[in-house]
C-alpha angles and dihedrals in degrees: 000000000000120000115242120210123199099216095108096052092042091053089046093052093046093048090052091055092046091049091051091050092057110137097023118136124259122342093342087091099050110031113072098216093052093038093052092049093050093045092053091048092047092052090051090051091049091052093050090043092058089057094046092049092067091050095048094049092049089052090050093050091049092049092051093047091047091052090051092048092052091053085056097046102253133099126239099253094049091047093052090045091051093049090051091051091046090054096242108153103192116138121232093255090060093042091053092050090050090047091053103039108026112038093173094056091046090052089052089052089050089051091050091049093048090050091054093052 
């Protein structure tokens, strides 16, 4: 039976880590051990960051809607409750875009929410 050596796969695995570490500072981009540690840490940060991104954007949308509501004399929770009772099914992302870009339309939504309360 032929002897199988692992040099090729080892080199492939190491090159992959070095390639992913391109652009890192110092010897983290050249030395396999440091590069591999940093790549694993970076991938972990990227995974967590994708989860945090959703949370951060939702907070931003709510802040924008709340600011628009305060300009129209209603608070955020009453506004959202009024929209729900009025049967308006716009998500927070769209509501925040309307609040920022189209003040008149947002004022109409506020009036509709106030009428439903």
